[in-house]
Each structure stands twice: as structure tokens, then as C-alpha cells.
C-alpha positions in Angstrom: 0.0 0.0 -0.1 1.2 3.5 -0.8 2.2 5.8 2.1 -0.7 8.0 3.4 -1.2 11.0 1.0 -1.7 14.6 2.2 -4.9 14.5 0.2 -6.5 11.7 2.2 -9.3 12.8 4.5 -8.5 12.7 8.1 -11.2 10.2 8.9 -9.6 7.5 6.9 -6.1 7.7 8.4 -5.5 4.8 10.6 -8.3 2.7 9.2 -7.4 -1.0 8.7 -9.4 -2.3 5.8 -10.9 -5.8 5.5 -8.5 -8.3 3.9 -10.2 -10.8 1.7 -9.2 -14.2 1.1 -6.6 -14.8 -1.7 -7.9 -15.1 -5.2 -5.1 -17.1 -7.0 -4.3 -16.5 -10.7 -3.8 -19.4 -13.1 -5.2 -22.9 -13.2 -4.8 -25.9 -11.1 -5.7 -24.5 -7.7 -8.1 -26.1 -5.2 -9.7 -23.1 -3.5 -10.9 -23.8 -0.1 -10.3 -20.4 1.5 -13.2 -18.0 0.6 -16.3 -20.1 1.4 -17.6 -20.1 -2.3 -19.9 -22.8 -3.4 -18.0 -25.6 -5.2 -21.0 -26.1 -7.4 -22.2 -24.0 -10.4 -25.1 -21.6 -10.1 -28.7 -22.6 -10.8 -29.1 -23.4 -14.6 -32.3 -21.3 -14.5 -30.4 -18.3 -13.3 -27.8 -18.7 -15.9 -30.4 -19.1 -18.7 -32.4 -16.0 -17.6 -29.2 -13.9 -17.4 -28.1 -15.0 -20.9 -31.5 -14.1 -22.2 -31.2 -10.7 -20.6 -28.0 -9.6 -22.3 -29.6 -7.5 -24.9 -30.2 -3.9 -25.8 -31.9 -3.2 -22.4 -28.7 -3.0 -20.8 -28.7 0.7 -22.0 -31.4 1.4 -19.4 -31.0 1.7 -15.7 -32.1 -1.2 -13.6 -35.2 -0.9 -11.3 -33.8 1.0 -8.4 -36.3 -0.6 -6.1 -35.6 -4.1 -7.4 -39.4 -4.9 -6.8 -39.5 -8.3 -8.7 -36.6 -9.7 -6.8 -37.9 -8.3 -3.4 -41.3 -9.8 -3.9 -39.7 -13.2 -4.6 -37.7 -12.9 -1.4 -40.8 -11.8 0.5 -42.9 -14.6 -0.8 -40.1 -17.1 0.1 -40.1 -15.9 3.7 -43.9 -15.2 4.1 -43.3 -11.4 4.4 -44.5 -8.2 2.8 -42.2 -6.6 0.1 -41.8 -3.6 2.4 -40.0 -5.9 4.9 -37.2 -6.7 2.3 -34.2 -4.7 1.4 -31.6 -5.7 -1.2 -27.9 -4.6 -1.9 -24.8 -5.3 -3.6 -23.8 -8.3 -1.5 -24.6 -8.8 2.2 -21.3 -6.8 2.9 -23.1 -3.7 1.6 -26.2 -4.5 3.4 -24.3 -4.8 6.7 -22.3 -1.6 5.9 -25.6 0.3 5.5 -27.0 -1.3 8.7 -24.0 0.1 10.7 -24.7 3.6 9.2 -28.5 3.5 9.4 -29.3 1.6 12.5 -26.3 1.2 14.9 -25.0 4.8 15.4 -26.6 5.6 18.7 -23.6 6.8 20.7 -23.4 3.5 22.7 -21.2 0.6 21.8 -22.3 -2.0 19.3 -21.7 -5.5 20.7 -20.4 -8.5 18.6 -18.3 -11.4 19.4 -14.4 -11.2 19.8 -14.0 -13.9 17.2 -16.2 -13.3 14.3 -16.5 -11.8 10.8 -13.6 -9.3 10.6 -15.6 -6.8 8.6 -17.7 -5.7 11.6 -14.9 -3.6 13.4 -14.0 -2.3 9.9 -17.6 -1.0 9.4 -17.5 0.4 12.9 -14.4 2.3 12.5 -15.3 3.6 9.1 -18.5 5.2 10.3 -17.4 6.1 13.8 -19.3 3.6 15.7 -18.2 2.5 19.1 -18.1 -1.1 19.5 -17.2 -3.8 22.2 -16.1 -7.3 21.5 -17.8 -9.9 23.7 -15.6 -13.0 24.3 -16.9 -16.3 23.1 -16.8 -19.2 25.6 -13.8 -21.5 25.8 -15.7 -23.8 23.4 -16.1 -20.8 21.0 -19.8 -20.5 21.6 -21.9 -17.2 22.0 -23.3 -16.8 25.4 -26.5 -14.8 25.2 -26.1 -13.7 28.9 -22.9 -12.0 28.2 -24.7 -9.3 26.1 -26.7 -8.2 29.0 -25.2 -4.6 29.1 -25.9 -1.2 27.8 -25.5 -1.1 23.9 -26.3 0.6 20.8 -27.1 -2.7 18.9 -26.0 -6.2 18.6 -24.5 -8.0 15.6 -24.3 -11.8 15.6 -23.4 -14.0 12.7 -25.4 -17.2 13.0 -23.6 -19.6 12.2 -20.6 -17.7 13.5 -17.7 -17.1 11.1 -14.9 -18.4 11.2 -16.0 -20.9 13.7 -19.2 -22.3 12.0 -20.8 -22.8 15.5 -24.6 -21.9 15.4 -27.0 -20.6 18.0 -30.4 -22.2 18.5 -33.4 -20.1 17.6 -34.4 -20.0 21.2 -31.3 -18.1 22.0 -31.9 -15.5 19.3 -35.5 -15.0 20.7 -34.0 -14.6 24.2 -31.6 -11.9 23.0 -34.4 -10.0 21.1 -36.6 -10.1 24.2 -33.7 -8.9 26.5 -32.8 -5.9 24.3 -36.2 -4.5 23.0 -34.7 -1.0 22.5 -31.7 -2.2 20.4 -31.5 -3.3 16.9 -30.2 -7.0 16.7 -28.7 -7.9 13.4 -28.3 -11.6 12.7 -25.9 -12.2 9.8 -27.0 -15.6 8.3 -24.6 -15.9 5.4 -24.2 -19.6 6.3 -27.7 -20.5 7.7 -28.7 -22.7 4.8 -26.1 -25.4 5.8 -27.8 -26.5 8.9 -28.8 -23.7 11.4 -32.2 -22.2 12.2 -33.0 -19.0 10.6 -34.3 -16.1 12.5 -36.3 -14.9 9.6 -39.4 -16.7 11.4 -39.0 -14.0 14.0 -39.2 -10.9 11.9 -43.0 -10.5 12.3 -42.6 -10.7 16.0 -39.7 -8.3 16.7 -39.6 -4.9 15.2 -35.8 -4.7 16.4 -34.7 -7.6 14.4 -32.8 -7.5 11.1 -31.9 -10.7 9.3 -29.2 -10.5 6.6 -28.7 -13.1 3.9 -26.3 -13.5 0.9 -26.7 -15.5 -2.4 -22.8 -15.9 -2.4 -22.8 -19.2 -0.5 -25.8 -21.6 -0.8 -27.0 -20.0 -4.1 -23.5 -20.2 -5.6 -23.6 -16.5 -6.9 -20.6 -15.0 -5.1 -19.6 -13.4 -8.5 -23.0 -11.7 -8.8 -22.9 -9.8 -5.5 -26.4 -9.9 -4.1 -27.5 -9.7 -0.5 -30.7 -8.9 1.2 -32.1 -8.1 4.7 -35.4 -9.0 6.3 -36.9 -6.8 8.9 -39.6 -4.4 10.1 -40.5 -1.8 7.4 -39.1 0.9 9.4 -35.8 -0.7 9.5 -35.9 -1.4 5.8 -36.9 2.3 5.2 -33.8 3.5 7.2 -31.5 1.3 5.0 -33.2 2.6 1.8 -32.7 6.3 2.9 -29.0 5.6 3.4 -28.7 3.5 0.1 -30.5 6.3 -2.0 -28.1 8.9 -0.5 -25.2 7.5 -2.3 -26.2 4.8 -4.9 -29.8 4.4 -6.0 -28.8 1.5 -8.4 -26.8 -1.1 -6.3 -28.1 -4.1 -8.1 -27.7 -4.2 -11.9 -30.4 -5.7 -14.2 -28.5 -9.1 -14.7 -27.9 -9.4 -10.9 -31.7 -8.8 -10.2 -32.7 -11.3 -12.8 -30.2 -13.9 -11.9 -30.8 -13.7 -8.2 -34.6 -14.0 -8.7 -34.2 -17.1 -10.7 -31.7 -18.6 -8.3 -34.2 -18.2 -5.4 -37.0 -19.7 -7.5 -35.0 -22.9 -8.3 -35.5 -24.6 -5.1 -34.5 -28.0 -6.4 -31.1 -26.9 -7.5 -30.6 -25.2 -4.2 -31.5 -28.2 -2.2 -29.4 -30.6 -4.3 -26.2 -28.6 -3.8 -26.9 -27.7 -0.3 -27.3 -31.4 0.7 -24.2 -32.4 -1.2 -22.2 -29.7 0.7 -23.4 -30.8 4.1 -22.6 -34.5 3.2 -19.1 -33.6 2.3 -18.6 -31.5 5.5 -19.6 -34.3 7.6 -17.3 -36.7 5.6 -14.5 -34.4 6.0 -14.9 -33.7 9.6 -14.7 -37.5 10.2 -11.6 -37.9 8.0 -9.9 -35.1 9.7 -10.7 -36.4 13.2 -9.0 -39.7 12.2 -5.8 -37.6 11.4 -5.5 -35.8 14.7 -7.6 -32.6 14.0 -10.3 -31.4 16.2 -13.1 -29.6 14.3 -15.7 -27.4 15.9 -19.2 -28.5 15.3 -20.0 -26.6 12.0 -23.4 -25.6 10.6 -21.7 -23.7 7.7 -20.0 -24.7 4.5 -16.6 -24.8 6.2 -14.9 -26.4 9.0 -12.7 -24.7 11.7 -10.0 -27.1 12.7 -6.8 -27.5 14.6 -4.3 -30.3 14.7 -3.0 -31.8 17.8 0.7 -31.6 16.9 1.2 -29.4 13.9 1.1 -25.6 13.7 -1.7 -24.2 11.5 0.5 -21.8 9.7 3.0 -24.6 8.7 0.1 -26.7 7.5 -1.4 -23.8 5.4 2.0 -23.3 3.7 2.4 -27.0 3.0 -1.0 -27.1 1.4 -0.3 -24.0 -0.7 2.8 -25.7 -2.0 0.4 -28.4 -3.3 -1.8 -25.8 -4.8 -4.6 -26.1 -2.1 -5.7 -22.8 -0.4 -7.2 -22.7 3.1 -7.6 -19.7 5.4 -5.5 -19.0 8.4 -6.1 -16.1 10.8 -3.3 -14.5 12.7 -5.2 -13.4 15.8 -5.5 -14.4 19.4 -7.2 -17.6 20.4 -7.5 -18.9 16.8 -4.0 -18.5 15.3 -3.6 -22.3 15.3 -6.8 -23.0 13.4 -7.5 -23.4 9.9 -10.8 -22.6 8.2 -11.4 -25.0 5.4 -14.2 -24.4 2.9 -16.1 -27.5 1.9 -15.4 -28.3 -1.7 -16.7 -30.9 -4.1 -16.3 -34.4 -2.6 -13.4 -35.0 -5.0 -11.7 -31.8 -3.7 -12.3 -32.9 -0.1 -10.7 -36.3 -0.9 -7.6 -34.5 -2.5 -7.3 -32.3 0.6 -7.2 -35.4 2.9 -4.6 -37.1 0.7 -2.5 -34.0 0.8 -2.8 -34.0 4.7 -1.7 -37.5 4.7 1.4 -36.6 2.8 2.2 -33.6 5.0 1.5 -35.3 8.3 3.8 -38.2 7.3 6.5 -35.7 6.6 9.1 -34.8 9.3 8.0 -31.3 10.6 10.5 -28.5 9.9 13.1 -28.1 12.6 12.4 -31.6 14.0 15.3 -34.1 14.5 15.1 -37.7 13.9 15.2 -38.4 17.6 12.2 -36.5 18.4 
């Protein structure tokens, strides 16, 4: 990165931006580091987007994305006024920090969680407090019983994959009726309970989803939020204050089709879950401990080998996984679930690596 320029606004000096997972160049990589779907998008979505590549691209898209929002509303039994869409769930979350979480009191989120949350907070000048997970990396709802300007919880959590039951989300909402509770459900389709069913009961609940994971559309950038119409209106005011057209014509059409194609969604979701359970068992047989995951990834550590060394050894074999250099989790790897064949290749690579002499070890050790 270049040195700070005198032309930079003072507000961005000292900001530490989010660092995405590596996107390798070239062929031959097994990419298990960014939680993308290993399966192609819905054929229906691809067909509709191809059909939409015509002269209509000279026109602006629907700024309200009404057709897409209606499809989402119907899917969740809500009114269209309770649905907001944005350019990926990252944008939706960013707008939520600006529109709903700036109240002068700290926003609460876990100490080990999606690392974009503190980035948003610092960008928008939102005070925040990290609430430690338990020793077993679980969210304890009782720990959030303190004054706050809002609560943000990913469920399942990332990068751990551990999920909260719906009863705990309900308890949190009841305990904080004056705070917006944002539940980030990027991975909910892989086995957790969605809080979308609670939107009609709690006006302080905002549920955020993405089509990047279970709908295999990470390259399209579509996310949405479900909540009381007043929360959606606040998000819309902020959106329309800087970008009235966050979703292009093809994104709206492709996302709508992907949501309508329930058969493809269910097939790929189930295959991912099956491979996750297979991989967790295979890793356990090789000395790894994996947290109980309800996401499309595993969070694992080995009993005898350092995570950073394992990550590098995998990279030398053109397999990418994610390693976070931060307290409490610096000896864990986050491993995206690939196809079954990719998971088997990963296990074969681990067999090679674990049978090698660790760097710096002597024959007598």
C-alpha cells in the first residue's frame, strides 16, 4: 500500500481495511479459502441472465428491485416492504451500521467473528465492544446483558461455524427490545435455524442473507435483509443517499431465478453438508479437532502441527485454506467445503504432509 497522502481525508487515516481471502491467478488450484460454493449456479439463473443480455442494458435497472424483493418476500412469508436488497450482504451490513447502529453507545459483537464488523464500525465512527466467546467458541447470550447501541451476531458464526439455536436469538431479542439486533445468516442454509421466522414478532430484528454461498452466486454480488418496514426504510434512505442502483439488471434477474430454483438449491446444499460431515470425520481420524459446524466450512486445529505450517504446505500443493493470525485462533485453519473430490484430495494432501518430518524436528524427536 502507498504511504498516506496529504490529500487523504483525516477520517480514513489509521483505518485498517478488511483483507479478503486470496484469489489465485492461473489454473490448477483447489480453492478452499473463501467459502464459495464448489458447485455451479442454478441453470435457470444462468439461462435467464443470458436471455437478458440485450439492448435493455442501455437502461438503468429498477432502483427498487421490486420483482426480486417480492420473490424474497414470498419465500419468507413477508411483505415486500420488509425486504431490502443490496450489492452483496457486505453492503447491506455496511448500510446497517450507518443507518441503524449509530446511537452513541457501543455495538456489541463477538471477539472472534467476521472481521468486517470492526472495519464498518471504525469507518462510520461507531463505538463497539467485543464480547468474548466461551472456551468452546460459543456465543453466550447472557454476556450481552449490558448497555449497547445494537448487537451484531453471525449465525452460524464465522470463522468458527458454530450456530446458536433459535431460542437463544429469541431470548436476545426479548432482553434488548430497544436495540437493533442484526443476525448475519450468510451460512444459515447449511444446517442452522433462521431467525427470519421471528421478523414479524420483533420490530428490532434485522436478518441478513447472501446469495454468495448456498446459491452459488458470489460473483453476482447480491445480498438482502429482512426486517420491520421501518428498518428497511432506514436502510433505503442511506442507500439512496449515495447509490440508487446497487443491483444491476442481470444481478436482479439472476438472483430472482436462483431463489425460484429450489430443486438446485436443495441438491447442492445437501451435497455440501454431506461432504462437510465426511471431511470432519476424516480430519478427526488424522488428529484434527473440528468445531461443530453448521456452515459450509470447518474450523480445525491439529494436535501436533502448527496451522501456519500446514497452510503453507497445502499451498505448495496448490490447495488454499484460510489462516487467521489473531489471538485464540492462530492455530486453527478455516477450510471451505469443496466438492467431494476436492475434499478427498485435501485429505490425501494432509496424509502426505502429516507423514513428513516437521521443519526443525530431529530424527530423535
